[in-house]
N, C-alpha and C positions, 0 to 999 in steps of 0.2 A: 504494500500499499504506500502511496506516495506521501511525502512529508506534508502535503496540504490536506490530507484525509482527515475528516472530522466526523465525530459520532454525536448525534443529539440523543439524550435520554429523556423522554417525556414523562414526567412524574417522579418527584424526588422524595417519595415516601420511604417507608421502612424496607421496601424492596428495591425501589429505583435509586435511591441515593447510594447505597452500598454498591450496586451495579455500576453506577457512574464512576465511583471512586476506584473500583477495581480495574475498570477499562483505562482510566487516566493513569493508574499506577503501572499499567503495562506499556506506557509510552505513547498512547493514543490521545489526541486532543478531544476533549469531551465538552459539549455544551449541555448542561443540565437545565431542564425546563420544568418550572412549577408555577402554578397560579398564585401561590403565596409569595408576595414580593419580599417580605421579611426573611422568609426562609432562603431565598436566593441571595439576599444581602449577607445573611449570616455565613452562608457557604463561601461567598466571595471574600469574606474577611477572615476565613479560616475557622469559623465556629461550626461545631457539630451540633445540629438540631436533634440528633438521636444519640445522646451520650451513652445510653445503655447498650449500644451496639458494639461488641468487642472489636477493637482494631480500627474502627471507622474514624475516630478522631485523628489518629496518626496519619491515615491516608489523606484526609482532608487538609490537615496541616502541611503535609508534604507537597500536595499537588494543587492546592488552591492558587488561582492567579497564574498558573502555568498550564498544565494539561487539563485542569478542571476549572471551569467557569460556569456560573449559573445565571439564568435570566428568567423573567416572567413574560417574555415576548416569543411565543411559540413559532410564529410565522418567520420571523427574522432568523431564529435558530435553525428552522427547516432550510431556509434558503442558503444558510452558511454551511450546512452539513451534507455529507455524502451517504451516511447511513443514519437511520432513525429507529430507535428502539422505544416502543410504546409500552409503558408499564404503569398505567393508571388504574384506579380502583373500579371494580364492578360489584355493585351491591345488589342484593335481592330484597324484594318487598316482603316485610315480616308476615303479612297476612296472605298474599297471593303466591309467594315464593317465586315470583317472576323476576328475572334480572332487569336492571335498569341500565341500558346501554348508553345513556346520554353523555357520560364522561368520555367513554371510548369514542363515541361519534364525533364529539367536539375535537378531541385529540387528533383523530384521523383527518378531519376537515382541515385543521391547521397544518398538518404535515403535508397534505395534498396541495395546499396553496403555495408551498415552498418546494415542492418535489421537482426533481430534474431528471432527465434521461440518465440512466445508469445507476441511479440511487437504489439503495436497499432499505426496505421497511420490514421490521420484525415486531410482531405483537407478542409481548411476554405475559400479559394479563391472562390468568386462567379464565377461559370462556367456553360456552357451549360448542359442541362439535360443529364445524363448518362456518363458524363466525369469521375466521380470517379470509376464507375464499368467497364469502358472500358479502357480509356487512362491511368489513374493512376494505375489501377490494373495490366495492361499489363506490364508497365515499371517496377513496383515494383517486380513482379514475375520474369521477365527476369533477373533483376540485382541481386535478392536475391537467386534465385533457390528455393523459398519457395512458397507455395500455399496460396493465400488470402482466408480468412474465416476459415481456419483450422490451418495452421502454424502461420499465423499472422492475425491481424483483421484490417479491412479497413472501414472507415466511412466518411460521409460528415457532417460538422457542419458549416453552413455559418455564417460569421461574420455579426453582425447586429449593429455595433457601429455607432457613429456619431462623426467625427473627432472634437476634441476640448472638447468632453464630453465622451470619450471612457470609462474611468475608471468607471464612474457611470452607463453606459449602461451595462457593464458586469454583474453588480449586480441587475440591474432593469429589463432588458429585458430577456424573456425566450430564452434559447439557443437550437435551434433545432438540433437533433442528429438522423441521419439515417444511418445504415450500409449496407453493400452489402449482409449481412445475419443477422439473429437474434443474433447470437453470437457477431458479430462486433458491433451491436447496443448496446448491454448490456455492452461490454468492454469500448466503447467510453462514454457511459452514466455514467459509474462509474468514469471515468477520470473527466469528466466536473462537476460531482457533488461535486468535491473537492473545486471548486472555482467559480462556476456559478450556474445558475438555468436552468439545462437542461430539455428538453421535448423530449420524443421519438416520432419519426414518423416511418411509415412502412418500409421505405427503403431510400437509398442514393438519388435516383431520386426524391422523394417527398421533401426531404430537399433542394435539388438544385432548383427545380421549385418554391418552396415556396419563396425563396429569390428573384428569378427572378420576380415572380409575384408581390412582394412588390414594386419593382422598376417600373414595368409597371403600376401598380395601380396609382402611383404618377404621372407618365408621362402622362397617359391618363386624369387624373383629373386636372393636370396643363394645359393641352391643352384645356380642357373645360373652365377653368378660362381665358385663353388667348383669346379664342373665345368670351367669355361674355364681356371681356374688350373692344373688338372691337365693339360688339353690343351696349354696353353702350356709347361708343364714338359716334356711329351713331345717337343715340337719345339725345345726350347732357346730359347724366346722369353720376353722379359721381360714377364710378364703386365701389370704396372702400366703399362708404355709402350704395350702393345697396347690396354689399356683406354682410355687417353686418345686414342689414335689412332682408336678406334672411335666416339668420342663425336660425336654431332650431334643434331639435333632429334628424330630418330626412334630413337636408340639411346643409352642411358645405363646402362652396366653397373654394378651395385652393387659394393661392396667385398666380397671373400670374407672368410671367417673362421669362428671358432667362435661359433655363435649361442647366446647366453645371455640372461638377463633374465626378467622376469615375463611378458612379452608374446609375442614372436615364437615361442618354443619351446612356448608353452602353447595359444594360440588355435586352431591347426590341429586339436588334439585334440577341440575342441568340435564340430567337423564329423565328424572321422574316427570318433568314438564313435557317430555316428548313421547313417553311410552310407559306401558305397565312393566314394573320391575319389582315384584312383590317383596323379595328378600331385602332389597335396598330400602324400600319404603318402610318395611317393618323395623328395620335396624334404626332408621332415622326417628321413627315414632318412640321406639324403646329408649333411645338415648335422650330424646327430649323429655321423656317421662322421669328421668333420674332426678330432676330438680324436686319434684314432688316426694320422691323416695327419701331424699336426704332431709327435706323439710319435715316430714313425718318423724323421722328419727330425732331431729333436734327438738321438736315439740314434745316428744315422749320424755326426753331427758329433762326438759324445762319443768315438766309437771304443771304446777299452778302459776309458775313464773311467766313473765310476759316480755322479758328482755333477752333477745337472741342476737348474737354477734356473728358476722361473716368475716373470716380471715382469708384474704386473697380475693380482690375484687376484679383485677385485670384477668383476661382470659387465660393467661399463663403467667407464672412467676417470672420475674425479671423483665417483663415486657410491659411498657406503659401503653396500654391499648384497651379501651372499653368496648369497641365494636364487637358485637357477637359474644360478649361475655355472658356466661350463664348466671352470674351474680344478679343480673336484672330479673331473671325468671324467679330466683330464690327470693329476692326482695319482694317482688310482687305477690308471690304465694303467701309469704309470711304476713304481709300487710293485710291481704284479703282475709286472713284468719284472725286478725286483730292483735298481732304482736308488734312490739317496738323493735325496729331493726337498727342495728349499729354495724359499723364495718371498719376495717383497717387493712392497708396494703402498703408495703414498703415503697411502691412506686408513686404513691399519692400522699399529699399532705392533708391536713384536716379540712382546709377550705376546698381543696379539689374533690375530696370525698363527698362533701356536701353539694358542691356544684355538679359534678359529673354523675353521681349515683343517687342523690337525693336523700341521703341518710346522714346521721351524726357519726363522727368518728368514735371508736372505742377508746376510752381514756383509761379505763380500769377493767381488766379482764375478769376480775373477781366479782364485778357487778353483773356480769352476764349470767343468765340462767342456763344457757347452753350456747355453744359455739359450733359453727360449721367451718371446719378448716378446708377450704375449697381447693387450694393448690399447695405446692411445696415452698411455702414462705418460711425459709429457715431462720429468719430473724426473730421469729416468735416461738420457736420450738421450746426454749427453756421455760418460758411462762406457761405454755400450754401443757407441757408434760406434768406440771404440778397440779393441774386440774383436769387430767385426762378423762375422768369419768363424766365430764360435762361436754366433751368434745366429739363431734362427728368427724372422724378423720377420713376424708374422702380418698386421699392418696397414700394412706398408711405412712404419713410423715413422721408420726411419733413413735414408730416401731422401736 
């Protein structure tokens, strides 16, 4: 690639910013694009807006103002770049479970307005199958007046990171690449080879479904673990001991729990919206029902008491993210049953807990009649072990 080659990364969130930083660190000029002007300014001044992401601060400090620059002007960035990686959010409606493509549509529209012959466009957002070759392709062609696959190249390469460990995942995990035609696959593969470990698949649809399947695999297997947790309880058996006893090369039971986050609770709906898939649907229903399961346990422990605390409000420990957190379902269920709900999380201060989750912060664990320990918040283990008989330990953190 020539010295004038530039990559634009559209979306500088928890997935996009680490990606931009890794590309820049590989010696490629990157223009990061985000609608948040303050975020762009912070990055340009060397400040990391996601401090909990391991290794990211160092990469931004090293590359900002050199290989890494940020802007809130997407069309200008598109005109200046030769490759465009779109990694913006795709949310689903809580009631209908239908995806809202508006953010992706706007991003593709902006890229299309700056698209040039020979450019490469890659969609990294996890999307329903065929989104790249239909929705993305149509918007890009309409706004650029160019033809995908010949004038410019279009592919899908789903992000496979784990927030908090994104930098290492780019180097350790194979990066699937599938284009709308063979030329697009080859162009995208050549791009990713510069900073990742790309693996070609037959087409964009295969890459899309592979990522969806990863989420469904975990959802279904967590549902099995949740079911076995209830079976163990029926027989008075310690699930966690049984889980380890059952482990061998042909059996590895996953951890049970409340399934939250951007990925696992969302991706099954990309399939369920299109077809009947009874196993996938039942797994999703079972996992969503675990909030009620843990709430009932907490209420039984509380007895006549009315104060119940939640430890771990974010969807996963170490990640400051409330989107798709199951804490909201637990809070709603407890309030509907007339309980006072309190919470604490190492990622949020008292004001943020009140603002983001609508509950008061736990100031004294001993004043709680029962506590639901939602995730592995190690910061509170010492205090909670002293009152273990009042704790619903979802992840066996107090073992």
